[in-house]
C-alpha positions in Angstrom: 0.1 0.2 -0.2 2.9 2.7 0.9 4.6 1.4 -1.9 1.5 2.4 -4.1 0.8 6.2 -2.6 4.9 6.5 -3.5 4.3 5.5 -6.9 1.2 8.0 -7.2 3.3 11.1 -5.3 5.9 10.4 -8.3 3.3 10.1 -11.1 4.1 12.8 -13.8 0.9 13.2 -14.6 0.1 14.6 -11.1 3.3 16.5 -11.2 2.2 18.0 -14.2 -1.0 19.0 -12.9 0.1 20.6 -10.1 2.9 22.9 -11.9 0.0 24.1 -14.6 -2.1 25.1 -11.1 0.6 26.7 -9.8 0.8 28.6 -13.0 -2.6 29.8 -13.5 -2.5 31.2 -9.8 1.2 32.8 -10.7 -0.8 34.4 -13.8 -4.2 35.3 -12.1 -1.9 37.1 -9.3 -0.1 38.7 -12.0 -2.7 40.0 -13.4 -4.3 41.2 -10.1 -0.8 42.8 -9.4 -1.0 44.5 -13.0 -5.0 45.9 -12.1 -3.5 47.4 -8.9 -0.9 49.1 -9.9 -3.0 50.5 -13.6 -5.7 51.7 -10.5 -3.6 53.2 -8.1 -0.9 54.7 -9.8 -1.3 55.2 -13.5 -5.0 56.4 -13.3 -4.6 57.7 -9.6 -5.1 61.0 -11.3 -8.4 61.0 -12.6 -9.8 58.9 -9.1 -8.6 61.5 -7.1 -10.2 63.6 -9.4 -13.7 61.6 -8.9 -13.1 61.7 -5.0 -12.7 65.5 -5.2 -15.7 64.9 -7.3 -17.8 63.7 -4.9 -17.1 66.3 -1.9 -16.7 69.4 -4.3 -19.0 71.3 -5.9 -19.1 74.7 -8.2 -21.5 76.2 -7.4 -22.7 79.1 -9.9 -23.3 82.5 -8.4 -25.5 84.2 -11.0 -24.4 87.7 -12.5 -27.4 91.1 -11.5 -28.3 91.7 -14.8 -28.2 95.8 -15.3 -30.8 98.5 -15.3 -32.7 100.1 -17.5 -33.7 103.7 -16.7 -36.0 106.5 -18.1 -34.5 109.8 -19.7 -34.5 111.0 -16.2 -32.6 108.1 -14.0 -35.0 106.1 -12.5 -35.0 102.6 -12.8 -37.4 100.8 -14.9 -35.9 97.6 -15.0 -33.7 96.2 -12.3 -32.4 93.2 -10.1 -33.7 92.3 -6.8 -32.5 89.5 -4.2 -34.5 86.9 -4.6 -34.8 82.7 -2.4 -34.2 80.2 -5.7 -35.0 76.5 -5.4 -32.2 75.0 -7.3 -31.5 71.1 -8.2 -27.7 70.0 -8.4 -28.1 66.7 -10.6 -25.5 64.6 -9.1 -26.7 65.2 -6.0 -30.5 64.0 -6.7 -30.9 60.0 -4.7 -34.4 59.4 -5.8 -35.9 62.4 -7.7 -39.3 61.0 -8.1 -39.4 61.1 -4.2 -37.7 64.3 -4.0 -39.9 65.9 -6.6 -43.0 64.1 -5.0 -42.5 65.5 -1.3 -41.2 69.3 -3.2 -44.3 69.3 -4.6 -46.0 69.9 -1.0 -43.8 73.1 -0.2 -43.2 75.0 -3.4 -45.7 75.5 -6.7 -42.8 75.1 -10.3 -43.5 73.1 -13.0 -44.4 69.2 -13.7 -44.2 69.3 -16.9 -41.3 70.0 -17.6 -39.1 70.2 -14.3 -38.1 66.4 -14.5 -37.4 65.6 -17.8 -34.8 69.3 -17.6 -33.1 67.0 -14.0 -33.1 64.0 -16.2 -31.1 65.4 -18.5 -28.8 67.4 -17.0 -27.8 64.7 -14.9 -27.3 62.4 -18.3 -25.4 65.3 -20.1 -24.2 67.7 -17.2 -24.6 66.4 -13.8 -22.7 68.9 -12.5 -25.0 71.8 -13.4 -27.6 73.8 -11.3 -31.2 73.8 -12.4 -33.5 76.2 -11.4 -36.6 74.7 -10.2 -38.7 77.6 -8.7 -37.9 81.5 -8.2 -38.8 83.8 -5.4 -39.4 81.5 -2.6 -41.5 83.0 0.3 -39.6 82.7 3.5 -41.9 80.1 5.1 -41.4 77.8 1.8 -37.2 78.2 2.8 -37.6 76.9 6.2 -39.8 74.1 5.5 -37.1 73.1 2.8 -33.9 73.4 5.7 -35.9 71.6 7.5 -36.5 68.2 5.4 -32.7 68.8 4.1 -31.6 65.3 4.4 -34.5 64.0 2.2 -33.7 66.9 -0.3 -30.1 65.9 -1.2 -30.3 67.1 -4.1 -31.8 70.2 -4.1 -30.8 73.4 -2.3 -32.0 77.2 -1.4 -29.6 80.2 -3.1 -29.9 83.7 -3.6 -29.6 84.9 -6.7 -30.9 87.9 -8.7 -34.8 88.4 -9.7 -36.1 90.9 -12.5 -37.6 93.8 -11.0 -40.1 96.2 -12.5 -40.9 99.1 -10.6 -43.5 100.4 -13.0 -45.2 97.0 -13.0 -47.0 96.7 -16.2 -46.5 100.0 -17.8 -43.9 99.5 -19.4 -44.3 95.4 -20.7 -44.4 95.7 -24.2 -41.2 98.3 -24.5 -38.8 96.5 -21.8 -40.4 93.2 -22.7 -39.0 90.0 -20.2 -36.8 88.0 -20.1 -36.3 84.4 -18.6 -34.4 81.4 -18.8 -31.7 80.1 -21.6 -33.9 77.7 -23.3 -31.2 75.0 -25.1 -32.7 76.2 -28.9 -31.0 79.7 -27.8 -27.9 77.5 -26.0 -27.3 75.7 -29.2 -27.4 78.7 -31.4 -25.4 80.7 -28.8 -21.8 81.9 -29.7 -21.7 82.7 -26.0 -19.1 80.6 -24.6 -20.1 81.8 -21.1 -23.6 81.1 -21.8 -24.7 77.7 -20.0 -27.9 76.1 -18.7 -30.1 78.4 -15.7 -28.8 81.7 -17.4 -31.3 84.2 -17.8 -31.7 85.7 -21.0 -33.7 89.1 -22.4 -37.0 87.6 -24.5 -38.5 90.0 -26.0 -38.8 93.9 -26.2 -35.3 96.0 -24.9 -34.7 93.2 -22.6 -33.5 91.2 -25.8 -32.5 93.8 -27.9 -29.7 94.8 -25.4 -29.0 91.3 -23.9 -25.4 91.7 -24.8 -24.8 94.8 -22.6 -27.3 93.9 -20.0 -26.5 90.3 -18.9 -23.6 90.3 -16.8 -20.7 87.3 -16.2 -21.7 84.7 -13.5 -18.6 84.0 -10.8 -19.0 80.6 -9.3 -18.4 79.1 -5.2 -15.8 76.8 -5.1 -17.6 74.8 -1.6 -17.1 71.3 -0.1 -19.8 69.7 0.9 -21.1 66.6 3.4 -22.9 63.6 2.8 -26.5 65.1 2.3 -24.9 67.8 -0.4 -24.8 70.8 2.7 -22.2 73.0 2.5 -19.9 72.5 4.8 -16.5 74.6 3.5 -15.9 77.2 0.9 -13.0 76.5 -1.2 -12.3 79.1 -3.6 -15.5 81.9 -4.6 -15.0 83.9 -7.9 -17.5 86.9 -7.5 -20.0 88.0 -10.4 -20.0 90.8 -12.7 -22.9 93.0 -13.1 -24.4 93.7 -16.7 -24.2 97.2 -17.9 -26.4 100.0 -17.8 -28.8 101.2 -20.9 -30.2 104.4 -20.2 -33.4 104.9 -22.5 -35.5 108.5 -23.9 -38.6 107.1 -22.1 -40.5 108.8 -19.6 -41.8 107.1 -16.7 -44.2 110.2 -15.6 -45.7 110.0 -19.3 -45.6 106.4 -19.6 -47.5 105.6 -16.8 -50.3 108.7 -18.0 -50.6 106.6 -21.1 -51.1 103.6 -19.5 -53.9 104.9 -17.3 -55.6 106.6 -20.3 -55.5 103.5 -22.2 -56.7 101.5 -19.3 -59.8 98.9 -20.5 -59.0 99.7 -24.2 -57.2 97.9 -27.0 -54.9 100.1 -29.1 -51.6 102.1 -28.9 -50.2 105.3 -27.9 -46.9 106.5 -28.5 -45.0 110.0 -27.8 -42.1 111.4 -29.6 -40.5 114.4 -30.1 -40.4 115.0 -33.6 -36.8 116.7 -34.1 -34.8 113.9 -32.4 -37.1 111.0 -32.8 -36.6 110.1 -28.8 -39.5 107.8 -28.0 -41.2 109.9 -24.5 -44.1 106.3 -23.9 -45.1 103.1 -25.5 -47.7 102.0 -24.9 -49.6 98.8 -26.4 -52.8 97.2 -24.7 -54.1 95.6 -22.9 -51.0 94.6 -21.2 -49.3 91.9 -19.2 -47.2 91.8 -16.3 -43.7 91.2 -17.0 -42.6 89.7 -13.9 -44.6 86.7 -14.5 -42.2 85.4 -17.2 -39.2 86.6 -14.9 -40.9 83.5 -12.1 -41.2 81.5 -14.6 -44.7 81.7 -16.7 -46.4 78.2 -15.8 -48.8 77.2 -18.8 -52.3 77.6 -17.5 -50.5 82.0 -17.7 -49.2 81.4 -21.0 -52.5 79.9 -22.8 -55.0 82.4 -21.0 -52.1 85.3 -22.7 -52.3 83.6 -25.9 -55.9 82.5 -26.3 -57.1 86.6 -25.2 -59.0 87.9 -28.3 -57.6 90.7 -27.6 -53.7 90.2 -28.0 -52.3 91.5 -25.0 -48.7 89.9 -26.1 -48.6 92.1 -29.1 -47.3 95.2 -29.5 -50.2 96.8 -31.0 -47.9 100.1 -31.6 -44.8 98.1 -34.5 -47.3 95.0 -35.2 -50.6 96.1 -35.3 -51.5 97.1 -39.0 -55.0 99.1 -39.4 -56.7 100.6 -41.9 -56.1 104.7 -41.2 -59.0 106.3 -42.2 -59.0 110.4 -42.1 -55.2 110.2 -40.5 -54.1 110.3 -44.5 -55.9 113.2 -45.2 -53.6 115.6 -44.9 -50.4 113.6 -46.8 -52.9 113.2 -49.9 -53.3 117.4 -49.4 -49.8 117.6 -49.6 -49.1 115.2 -52.4 -52.0 117.6 -53.7 -49.7 120.6 -53.5 -46.5 119.2 -54.6 -48.0 117.8 -57.4 -49.5 121.0 -58.3 -52.4 119.5 -58.9 -54.9 121.3 -56.3 -54.8 125.2 -55.7 -55.9 124.8 -51.9 -58.2 128.1 -52.6 -60.2 125.7 -55.3 -63.6 124.7 -54.1 -65.2 120.9 -54.0 -69.3 120.8 -53.6 -70.3 118.0 -51.0 -74.1 117.4 -50.6 -72.9 114.4 -48.4 -72.0 112.0 -51.2 -70.4 111.8 -54.6 -71.6 109.2 -56.9 -69.4 107.7 -59.0 -70.6 105.2 -61.7 -73.9 104.0 -60.5 -73.1 103.6 -56.5 -73.0 106.8 -54.3 -70.1 107.2 -51.8 -71.5 109.0 -48.6 -69.5 111.6 -46.3 -69.1 111.2 -42.9 -71.5 114.4 -42.5 -75.4 113.2 -44.1 -76.2 116.5 -45.2 -73.1 117.3 -46.1 -70.3 120.0 -46.3 -71.5 122.3 -48.8 -68.9 124.5 -50.8 -65.4 123.2 -48.7 -61.2 124.3 -50.1 -58.3 122.0 -48.8 -58.4 124.3 -45.5 -61.9 123.4 -44.9 -61.3 119.8 -45.9 -58.4 118.7 -43.7 -60.2 120.6 -40.8 -63.9 119.4 -40.9 -62.7 116.0 -42.4 -64.8 116.0 -45.5 -65.2 112.8 -47.5 -66.6 114.0 -50.7 -63.1 116.5 -50.6 -60.9 113.6 -50.4 -62.8 110.6 -53.2 -61.9 113.7 -55.3 -58.2 114.3 -54.2 -58.2 110.2 -54.8 -59.4 109.6 -58.0 -57.1 113.5 -59.6 -53.6 112.1 -57.7 -53.9 108.4 -58.4 -52.1 105.7 -56.0 -48.6 106.4 -57.9 -48.5 110.3 -56.8 -50.0 109.4 -53.2 -48.0 106.0 -52.4 -45.0 108.1 -53.0 -45.5 110.8 -50.7 -46.9 108.8 -47.8 -43.8 106.0 -48.0 -41.5 108.6 -48.4 -42.9 110.5 -45.0 -42.7 106.8 -43.3 -45.7 105.1 -44.5 -45.2 101.2 -44.9 -41.9 101.4 -44.3 -40.2 100.1 -41.1 -39.1 102.3 -39.0 -35.7 101.2 -37.8 -37.2 101.1 -34.2 -34.5 99.6 -31.8 -36.9 97.2 -31.1 -37.4 93.4 -32.6 -40.3 92.0 -34.6 -41.3 95.2 -35.7 -43.9 95.0 -39.2 -44.3 96.8 -42.7 -47.9 98.1 -43.5 -49.1 98.8 -46.8 -49.3 101.3 -48.9 -50.4 100.0 -52.2 -49.9 101.5 -56.0 -49.7 100.3 -59.3 -47.1 97.4 -59.0 -48.8 96.2 -55.7 -52.0 96.1 -58.0 -50.5 94.1 -60.4 -49.1 91.4 -58.2 -52.3 91.0 -56.9 -54.6 91.2 -59.7 -54.6 91.9 -63.4 -57.4 94.1 -63.2 -56.9 98.2 -63.4 -57.1 100.4 -60.5 -61.4 101.8 -60.6 -62.5 105.2 -59.7 -64.0 103.7 -57.0 -60.6 102.8 -55.3 -59.0 105.3 -56.1 -61.8 107.5 -54.3 -61.2 105.6 -51.4 -57.4 105.8 -51.1 -58.5 109.7 -50.1 -60.1 108.7 -47.5 -57.5 105.8 -46.5 -59.5 102.9 -46.6 -59.4 100.3 -48.7 -55.9 98.0 -49.2 -53.8 100.8 -47.5 -53.0 99.4 -43.6 -50.4 101.1 -41.3 -48.8 100.8 -38.3 -49.8 103.5 -35.1 -45.7 103.9 -35.3 -45.8 104.5 -38.9 -48.1 107.3 -38.8 -46.5 108.6 -35.9 -43.2 108.7 -37.9 -45.1 110.5 -41.0 -46.7 113.5 -38.9 -43.5 113.7 -37.6 -42.0 114.3 -40.7 -44.7 116.9 -41.3 -43.3 118.4 -38.1 -40.2 118.9 -39.0 -41.0 120.1 -42.1 -40.1 116.4 -44.1 -37.1 115.6 -41.6 -38.0 111.8 -41.2 -35.6 111.6 -37.8 -35.7 107.5 -36.5 -37.3 106.3 -33.7 -34.7 106.3 -30.8 -35.1 104.3 -27.7 -32.0 104.3 -26.4 -30.3 107.3 -25.0 -27.1 105.8 -24.0 -25.3 102.7 -23.0 -22.7 102.0 -20.4 -21.6 98.5 -20.9 -19.8 96.5 -17.9 -16.0 97.4 -17.7 -16.2 99.8 -21.0 -16.7 103.2 -21.5 -20.2 104.5 -22.3 -21.5 104.8 -25.1 -24.0 107.9 -26.8 -26.3 106.6 -29.5 -26.9 110.1 -31.1 -30.1 111.0 -33.3 -30.3 109.7 -36.6 -31.8 111.4 -39.6 -33.4 108.6 -42.2 -33.7 111.2 -45.2 -34.5 114.8 -45.7 -37.5 114.8 -47.4 -37.4 117.8 -50.4 -40.8 119.2 -49.6 -42.2 122.9 -50.1 -41.8 125.3 -46.6 -45.2 127.1 -47.8 -46.9 123.5 -48.1 -46.2 122.5 -44.6 -46.6 125.5 -43.6 -50.2 125.2 -45.1 -50.7 121.4 -43.7 -49.6 122.4 -40.1 -51.6 125.2 -40.1 -55.0 123.2 -41.5 -53.8 121.1 -38.4 -53.9 123.4 -36.1 -57.5 124.2 -37.3 -58.7 120.2 -36.8 -57.9 121.6 -32.8 -58.7 124.8 -32.5 -60.6 126.0 -35.5 -63.8 123.7 -34.7 -62.7 120.8 -35.8 -62.9 117.3 -35.6 -60.4 117.4 -33.4 -61.4 120.0 -30.5 -61.3 117.1 -27.9 -57.9 117.6 -28.2 -57.3 121.4 -27.2 -54.9 122.8 -24.4 -55.0 125.7 -22.7 -52.0 127.9 -23.6 -51.0 125.7 -26.2 -51.8 125.3 -29.9 -52.5 121.7 -30.4 -52.5 120.5 -34.4 -53.8 117.4 -35.4 -56.2 114.9 -37.1 -59.2 112.6 -36.3 -59.7 109.3 -38.2 -62.3 106.6 -37.7 -61.6 103.7 -40.0 -64.3 101.1 -41.5 -63.4 97.5 -40.0 -66.6 95.8 -41.8 -68.9 97.1 -45.1 -72.2 97.0 -43.4 -75.1 97.5 -46.4 -77.9 99.5 -46.2 -78.2 103.0 -44.0 -75.6 104.6 -42.0 -75.4 102.6 -38.4 -73.7 104.3 -35.7 -70.0 102.5 -35.0 -71.7 102.1 -31.0 -75.0 100.3 -32.5 -72.5 97.6 -34.3 -70.9 94.5 -32.7 -67.5 95.4 -31.3 -66.0 93.4 -33.9 -67.8 95.9 -36.4 -67.0 99.1 -34.8 -64.2 101.5 -36.3 -61.2 101.7 -35.1 -60.8 105.5 -33.5 -56.8 107.6 -34.7 -56.5 110.4 -33.4 -52.5 112.0 -34.4 -51.4 115.2 -33.0 -48.5 117.8 -32.2 -47.7 120.9 -30.3 -47.0 123.7 -29.9 -48.0 123.8 -34.1 -45.4 126.6 -34.2 -42.9 124.7 -33.2 -43.4 121.0 -32.0 -41.8 120.0 -29.2 -44.5 116.4 -28.9 -45.8 114.3 -31.4 -48.3 111.6 -30.2 -50.5 109.5 -31.8 -53.2 107.0 -30.1 -55.1 103.6 -32.3 -57.9 102.0 -30.3 -59.0 99.0 -31.9 -62.4 99.4 -32.2 -63.3 102.9 -30.5 -65.8 104.2 -32.7 -64.9 108.1 -33.5 -61.3 109.5 -33.5 -62.4 112.4 -32.2 -64.0 111.6 -29.8 -62.2 108.4 -27.9 -58.7 108.8 -29.2 -58.1 112.9 -29.0 -58.9 112.4 -25.2 -56.4 110.0 -24.8 -53.8 112.4 -26.9 -54.4 115.6 -24.7 -54.3 113.5 -21.2 -49.7 112.4 -22.6 -49.5 116.2 -24.4 -50.8 117.7 -20.4 -48.5 115.6 -18.7 -45.3 115.9 -21.1 -46.0 120.3 -20.7 -46.5 119.6 -16.9 -43.2 117.8 -16.1 -41.2 119.9 -18.6 -42.1 123.2 -16.6 -40.1 122.3 -13.1 -37.3 121.0 -15.6 -37.2 124.4 -17.3 -37.7 126.1 -13.9 -34.7 124.0 -12.6 -32.6 124.9 -15.5 -33.2 128.7 -15.3 -31.9 128.1 -11.5 -28.9 126.3 -12.5 -28.0 129.3 -14.9 -28.5 131.4 -12.3 -26.3 130.2 -9.9 -24.1 130.2 -12.8 -23.9 134.1 -13.3 
């Protein structure tokens, strides 16, 4: 037995197997040592970084957005402190559970936020996602109390956009919001990141490069719950630049109040410089709703409102101008030498063209009408006659030169161009010729013509200046971050070769509209001569006899216009008011213009008095 055992011990087959096992074990051990060397030596820096990242976080410090000021230096858009709820995707352990708890504490977009966090966790887990803005103190307290259960969420003091005058400047200033992925993809700004706030509309968008600052950051050590334990390093943010506008907060507020409950636009401008003093579109909206993150229900309510509160009616709404074009038609007739201003046209209350009677707004007629009376009394028959005599091309040339049917180049995005029809336009849309009836109604601002209120304001400002067409100017100067102040000078777009005597005649007639028993008496000011023109633009043709606008359904009522300037002798201010379905321009729109002009001259007096006092002190 013993011999048999010894034989097996020296069996070559067994020895070979043992050797194989030893070599395999040695090989596995060698591989293990190589892996240990690879992990501990070669990959040391990588894993040290990963370890650091598990306890170190970069907290973005959002840069305060720059102020927007009115012409007197008063803030009309500024930045205030806000408690914001921020998510750090890398620290979120149970997204559904944490969001469910948060939904009991704060109000946030449950449709959008979970998806944004999931995307960030995949693409950039160390980024910061803003979940809710402008939290109340009690909400902050509850979140901090539940900190262990909300490891991926924290409350930071962030900058929020604030508008001291509320809704008053909504359409001209616009609003801000968190940058979208599409905007990030399209941007060439490497400093722009997820969670940053950018201008979305109005001046906030147009001057975004100036207003947006540069973010800073805090490098902090965190504990297992994601709470900050120690500040490692901090880079302070750099605030955005300042934009000073040409707007006047007092005049803007007056214009907004004058449009309360109405739909339309009011714009006030200094004709000699193009400075916009007020720019109101009604109904308006709350720009702060966008700053804090507008909810889907709020947006749908605004979008579905038939009065279109999100539309800037001053530069995006186009309307038949009605009788506000009559001064341009008269000026065209004078410039072309086709009508002596003293020559008369008989108005019996209608004009037969073919087998159809075209009515004057005054059923009994105006009798014998010359050009002055035609403008002052807004006689339709007189201007039917001028329309047929001039034709579409002559009218279109002068109106376009003045600014109608052309872009004004204002510093706001989204401006639409109106339409002033001529023969070329007619050939494009129809192969038919211009009929006398079509030519006639061009003389009273009806038919295919439609303009924006801003275009009409630019046109009247060109009459006020004697033919100088100025670019509407909203920004007076900018002070970019860490750069010199940049003054933006007024810009003349063109100087029209109108004869001074013809412009003077039209201006005198416009003064008569307000002060000589004309249709614009409701715009009259004590001690200051106002000139202007009413307009009542038909929205829909109503067959049969004449029906008063107030007796029609709201959407069929006429649009009401008034455009004016003052003083007539040396205009300082030009104002347009257009009221959608407002009825008669003289009774509905003229009082709005009067209120704005009154405020302008009221605020001007203290400024002039202060200037005189300073002059005395120098002496």
